[in-house]
C-alpha positions as CSV (number, residue, x, y, z in Angstrom):
1,M,38.7,-31.6,20.3
2,E,39.5,-29.1,17.7
3,T,36.8,-30.5,15.4
4,N,34.2,-30.2,18.2
5,F,35.2,-26.4,18.7
6,K,34.9,-25.7,15.0
7,L,31.4,-27.3,14.9
8,L,30.4,-25.3,18.1
9,V,31.6,-22.1,16.4
10,L,29.8,-22.8,13.2
11,S,26.5,-23.7,15.1
12,V,26.7,-20.2,17.0
13,F,27.4,-18.6,13.5
14,L,24.5,-20.2,12.0
15,L,22.2,-19.3,15.1
16,A,23.4,-15.8,14.9
17,C,22.4,-15.5,11.1
18,T,19.0,-17.1,11.9
19,S,18.3,-14.6,14.6
20,L,19.4,-11.8,12.3
21,N,16.9,-13.0,9.7
22,A,14.2,-13.4,12.2
23,Q,14.7,-9.7,13.3
24,E,14.2,-8.5,9.8
25,L,10.5,-8.1,10.4
26,G,8.5,-6.4,13.1
27,E,5.7,-8.1,14.9
28,F,3.2,-9.7,12.6
29,K,-0.4,-9.3,13.7
30,P,-2.9,-10.8,11.3
31,K,-6.6,-10.5,11.5
32,S,-9.5,-12.0,9.5
33,E,-13.3,-11.4,9.0
34,G,-15.8,-12.7,6.6
35,Y,-19.1,-14.5,6.2
36,K,-18.8,-18.3,6.9
37,S,-15.1,-17.9,6.4
38,N,-14.5,-21.2,7.7
39,K,-16.3,-22.8,4.8
40,V,-14.7,-20.9,2.1
41,G,-12.1,-23.5,1.4
42,D,-14.7,-26.1,0.8
43,G,-16.3,-26.9,-2.5
44,S,-14.9,-26.8,-6.0
45,K,-11.1,-27.4,-6.3
46,K,-10.8,-24.6,-8.8
47,I,-9.4,-21.1,-8.0
48,F,-9.1,-17.9,-10.1
49,I,-6.6,-15.3,-9.2
50,S,-8.6,-12.3,-9.9
51,S,-6.0,-9.8,-8.7
52,F,-2.5,-10.2,-7.4
53,T,-1.4,-6.6,-6.9
54,I,1.9,-5.3,-5.5
55,N,2.3,-1.6,-5.1
56,F,5.3,0.1,-3.6
57,E,5.9,3.8,-2.9
58,I,8.8,5.6,-4.3
59,Y,8.0,9.4,-3.4
60,K,6.0,11.2,-0.8
61,E,5.2,14.8,-0.4
62,A,3.1,16.7,2.1
63,V,1.9,20.3,2.4
64,D,0.7,22.5,5.2
65,E,-0.9,25.9,4.6
66,R,-2.0,28.7,6.7
67,K,-4.0,31.4,5.2
68,A,-3.7,35.0,5.5
69,T,-5.9,36.8,8.0
70,G,-6.9,40.2,9.2
71,F,-8.5,41.2,12.6
72,G,-8.7,44.6,13.9
73,R,-5.5,46.5,13.2
74,T,-3.4,43.4,12.8
75,I,-2.8,41.5,9.5
76,T,-0.9,38.3,9.2
77,N,0.4,37.0,6.0
78,A,0.1,33.2,4.6
79,A,2.6,30.5,5.3
80,K,3.1,27.4,3.5
81,A,5.5,24.3,4.1
82,K,6.2,21.5,1.9
83,A,8.2,18.3,2.7
84,A,9.1,15.6,0.3
85,V,11.0,12.3,0.6
86,G,11.8,9.9,-2.2
87,L,13.9,6.8,-3.2
88,A,16.7,7.6,-5.2
89,T,18.0,4.0,-5.8
90,L,16.0,0.9,-6.3
91,N,16.7,-2.6,-8.0
92,G,13.9,-3.1,-10.6
93,D,15.1,-6.5,-11.5
94,A,15.3,-7.6,-7.8
95,I,11.8,-6.1,-7.1
96,Q,10.4,-8.0,-10.4
97,E,12.0,-11.2,-9.2
98,T,10.3,-10.8,-5.7
99,A,7.0,-10.4,-7.2
100,D,7.6,-13.5,-9.4
101,K,8.6,-15.5,-6.5
102,L,5.7,-14.4,-4.3
103,Y,3.3,-15.3,-7.0
104,A,4.8,-18.6,-8.0
105,E,4.8,-19.7,-4.3
106,F,1.2,-18.5,-4.1
107,L,0.1,-20.7,-6.9
108,T,2.2,-23.6,-5.7
109,D,0.4,-23.8,-2.3
110,F,-2.9,-24.0,-4.0
111,K,-1.6,-26.7,-6.7
112,N,-0.1,-28.8,-4.0
113,N,-3.6,-29.1,-2.2
114,G,-5.1,-30.2,-5.4
115,F,-6.6,-27.1,-6.8
116,E,-6.7,-26.3,-10.6
117,I,-5.7,-22.8,-11.6
118,I,-8.5,-21.1,-13.8
119,T,-6.7,-19.5,-16.8
120,I,-7.3,-16.0,-18.1
121,D,-8.9,-17.2,-21.3
122,E,-11.4,-19.2,-19.4
123,A,-12.4,-16.3,-17.2
124,E,-12.5,-13.9,-20.1
125,K,-15.5,-15.8,-21.5
126,T,-17.7,-14.7,-18.5
127,E,-20.0,-11.8,-18.6
128,V,-18.3,-10.2,-15.6
129,F,-15.4,-9.2,-17.7
130,K,-17.0,-7.7,-20.7
131,G,-15.7,-4.4,-21.5
132,W,-12.6,-4.8,-19.3
133,E,-9.1,-4.5,-20.5
134,K,-6.3,-7.2,-20.2
135,A,-2.6,-7.0,-19.3
136,T,0.1,-9.5,-18.6
137,G,3.3,-9.4,-16.7
138,P,6.3,-9.0,-16.3
139,K,5.6,-5.3,-15.9
140,L,7.0,-2.5,-13.5
141,F,5.2,0.7,-14.1
142,E,4.1,4.2,-12.6
143,T,0.5,4.2,-11.5
144,D,-1.9,7.2,-11.6
145,M,-1.4,7.4,-7.9
146,T,1.3,9.9,-6.9
147,G,4.6,8.4,-6.2
148,I,3.3,4.7,-6.4
149,I,4.9,2.0,-8.6
150,A,3.2,-1.1,-9.4
151,V,5.0,-4.6,-10.4
152,V,3.2,-7.4,-12.1
153,P,4.5,-10.9,-11.9
154,T,5.8,-12.8,-14.9
155,N,3.2,-14.8,-16.7
156,Y,0.4,-13.2,-14.6
157,S,-2.6,-11.9,-16.6
158,Y,-5.4,-9.9,-15.2
159,F,-8.4,-7.7,-16.2
160,Y,-8.7,-4.0,-15.2
161,K,-10.8,-1.0,-15.6
162,E,-9.7,2.7,-15.4
163,R,-10.3,4.0,-12.1
164,N,-12.1,7.3,-11.3
165,A,-13.0,9.0,-8.2
166,F,-16.5,7.8,-8.2
167,S,-15.8,4.2,-8.6
168,S,-13.0,4.2,-5.9
169,K,-15.4,5.5,-3.4
170,M,-18.2,3.1,-4.3
171,A,-15.8,0.0,-4.1
172,G,-17.4,-1.4,-1.1
173,F,-20.6,-2.2,-3.0
174,D,-18.6,-4.2,-5.8
175,K,-20.0,-7.5,-6.4
176,T,-17.5,-8.8,-8.9
177,P,-16.0,-11.6,-6.9
178,Q,-19.3,-13.3,-6.1
179,N,-20.6,-12.8,-9.6
180,L,-17.4,-14.3,-11.0
181,S,-17.5,-17.4,-8.7
182,K,-20.9,-18.2,-9.7
183,E,-20.1,-17.9,-13.5
184,L,-16.9,-20.2,-12.9
185,G,-18.9,-22.9,-11.3
186,D,-18.5,-21.8,-7.7
187,A,-14.8,-21.5,-7.9
188,L,-12.8,-19.8,-5.3
189,I,-11.8,-16.3,-6.2
190,A,-8.5,-14.8,-4.8
191,D,-7.9,-11.0,-4.5
192,V,-4.4,-10.3,-3.3
193,S,-3.0,-6.7,-2.6
194,L,0.4,-6.0,-1.0
195,V,1.2,-2.3,-0.4
196,F,4.9,-1.4,0.5
197,V,5.6,2.1,1.7
198,F,8.5,3.9,3.7
199,S,6.8,7.3,4.6
200,E,4.5,8.1,7.4
201,L,3.1,11.5,8.0
202,G,3.7,12.8,11.5
203,T,1.3,15.1,13.7
204,D,2.5,18.1,15.7
205,W,-0.2,19.8,18.1
206,N,2.3,22.6,19.1
207,I,2.9,24.2,15.8
208,G,2.3,27.7,16.8
209,D,1.6,30.5,14.2
210,Q,3.3,28.5,11.4
211,A,2.9,25.9,8.6
212,K,4.6,22.7,9.4
213,V,5.0,19.3,7.9
214,K,6.7,16.3,9.5
215,L,7.5,13.1,7.6
216,F,8.9,10.0,9.1
217,V,11.0,7.2,7.1
218,N,9.6,3.8,8.2
219,Y,9.7,1.0,5.6
220,R,6.8,-1.5,6.1
221,L,4.0,-3.4,4.6
222,A,1.1,-1.2,5.2
223,D,-2.2,-2.5,6.6
224,A,-3.8,0.7,5.1
225,Y,-2.3,3.7,3.3
226,A,-3.7,6.9,1.9
227,V,-2.0,8.1,-1.3
228,S,-2.6,11.9,-1.6
229,D,-1.3,15.0,-3.1
230,E,-1.7,18.6,-2.7
231,K,-5.3,19.7,-3.2
232,T,-6.4,23.2,-4.0
233,G,-10.1,22.6,-4.9
234,K,-13.0,22.0,-2.5
235,G,-16.3,20.2,-2.5
236,I,-17.6,18.1,-5.4
237,T,-15.1,19.6,-7.9
238,A,-12.1,18.4,-5.9
239,M,-13.8,14.9,-5.5
240,F,-13.7,14.3,-9.3
241,D,-10.5,16.1,-10.1
242,K,-8.1,13.4,-11.0
243,S,-4.9,15.6,-10.9
244,R,-5.8,16.1,-7.2
245,Q,-6.6,13.0,-5.5
246,S,-6.6,10.8,-2.4
247,V,-6.7,7.0,-2.9
248,G,-6.9,4.5,-0.1
249,L,-4.8,1.3,-0.5
250,S,-4.7,-1.9,1.7
251,S,-2.8,-5.0,2.1
252,H,-5.1,-7.8,2.1
253,V,-5.5,-11.7,1.1
254,N,-9.3,-12.1,0.3
255,F,-11.1,-15.2,-0.9
256,T,-14.7,-15.5,-2.0
257,R,-16.9,-18.5,-3.0
258,G,-20.4,-18.7,-4.4
259,K,-23.4,-16.2,-4.6
260,L,-26.6,-16.2,-2.8
261,S,-29.7,-16.1,-4.8
262,I,-31.1,-13.5,-2.6
263,G,-29.3,-10.5,-2.0
264,G,-26.3,-11.3,-4.1
265,S,-23.8,-11.7,-1.2
266,P,-21.1,-14.3,-1.2
267,E,-22.0,-17.8,0.1
268,A,-18.6,-17.6,2.0
269,Q,-16.0,-15.1,2.1
270,Y,-12.7,-14.7,4.2
271,L,-11.0,-11.2,4.4
272,G,-7.4,-11.6,5.5
273,A,-5.6,-8.5,6.6
274,M,-3.2,-7.1,9.6
275,K,-4.2,-5.4,12.7
276,S,-1.1,-3.0,12.2
277,D,1.6,-2.3,9.7
278,L,4.4,-5.0,9.4
279,E,7.7,-3.1,9.9
280,I,10.7,-4.2,7.7
281,D,14.2,-3.6,9.2
282,G,17.8,-3.5,7.6
283,A,16.9,-1.6,4.4
284,L,16.1,2.0,5.4
285,E,17.2,3.8,8.6
286,K,14.4,5.6,10.4
287,E,14.5,9.3,10.4
288,K,12.5,12.5,10.2
289,V,12.1,15.0,7.3
290,L,10.7,18.4,8.6
291,A,9.7,21.6,6.9
292,Y,8.1,24.7,8.5
293,S,7.3,28.3,7.8
294,S,6.2,31.1,10.1
295,R,3.7,33.7,9.4
296,T,4.7,37.4,9.5
297,R,2.4,39.8,11.3
298,A,2.1,43.6,11.5
299,T,-0.1,45.9,13.6
300,A,-1.1,49.4,12.7
301,T,-0.5,52.2,15.3
302,L,-1.0,55.8,15.7
303,M,2.6,56.5,14.5
304,N,2.3,53.9,11.6
305,P,-1.4,53.8,10.7
306,V,-1.0,51.9,7.4
307,V,0.7,48.6,7.2
308,S,1.1,45.9,4.7
309,I,2.8,42.5,4.2
310,R,3.9,41.5,0.8
311,G,4.1,37.8,-0.5
312,N,3.8,34.7,1.5
313,N,6.3,32.8,3.6
314,Y,7.4,29.5,2.0
315,S,9.5,26.5,3.0
316,E,10.4,23.4,1.3
317,T,12.5,20.4,2.2
318,T,13.2,17.4,-0.1
319,K,15.5,14.4,0.8
320,W,16.3,11.6,-1.5
321,L,17.2,8.1,0.2
322,E,19.6,5.6,-1.3
323,P,18.7,2.2,0.0
324,D,20.4,-1.0,-0.9
325,G,18.3,-2.2,-3.7
326,L,18.7,-6.0,-2.9
327,K,17.9,-5.6,0.8
328,Y,14.9,-3.5,-0.2
329,A,13.6,-6.2,-2.3
330,E,14.5,-9.0,0.3
331,G,12.4,-7.0,2.8
332,M,9.3,-7.0,0.3
333,Y,9.7,-10.6,0.0
334,L,9.9,-11.5,3.7
335,A,6.9,-9.4,4.7
336,G,4.8,-10.5,1.6
337,K,5.5,-14.1,2.4
338,K,4.8,-13.6,5.9
339,M,1.2,-12.4,5.1
340,L,0.6,-14.7,2.2
341,S,1.4,-17.7,3.9
342,H,-0.6,-17.1,7.1
343,H,-3.8,-16.2,5.3
344,V,-3.5,-19.2,2.7
345,S,-2.8,-21.5,5.5
346,E,-6.1,-20.3,7.1
347,I,-7.9,-21.3,4.0
348,L,-6.2,-24.6,3.1
349,N,-6.0,-26.1,6.7
350,K,-9.8,-25.5,7.6
């Protein structure tokens, strides 16, 4: 009787642990698009991993500014508010191990289904990568995007070009995957991107006569995310100013095979993504960071016909977060694995 009771207690404990682990992630809502996506897994049993990108956010700042105005006898000075939130503690080793594990399991899924992995040396011989730079992991480095760190898996090599404002805005016309597939004998080309962020810009329609910024802390695998910093320029000058930027990132698992002789489109393509962000619980508490600054107003009267306001009103709020580094990395793995497993399964099981 005592033994049965102990087994019952152990079973309840294991069930509770399983339930807790299952609740680490929010609801996963996958989506897929593509041309003849049901045929992308057919054909050559060779695959080249052209991109396996993992970006994660460590710092975010947002600025709101109201300009000085003058109307009639009333003048109003400018106001500016800036809110920033950053991660003060992370475990770089744990994040590198997470990237290595996700990449290794991604390769194993294809190897177990009879695929041969095309090496970087073979891909380097193609016309596609002429003039490109080459890099190899392990690597953890700060990108040219404000507050974004990249991690490259151990033993993963890839080609890259320096990004500029024009090329990033024309990315939708890129034919690199289908050109590469054709040169590699209609091999399957994989493009993987995982974007982990913790900040979210809030909106407030009732700000009154003030500058106001609201940032929410919400750790997640982002479906789409805009990396931006403070801009002061306008028009074409701001568009090509690398020091003031806005870059769009997305989490996706894309596969391309072949190239049509007319038009140059892929023969088959699978574009795997999510309908919404995948939230990660347990590593960071959800909270709000707020900064606001009201404008000052003065009106001329008969008794005081000359009025002036000196300077601008400015407010700044910065908060540094201290998440558990191991839990943060574990959340990256759980969310990344969830997305990769789903879309790889869609390819291999069709």
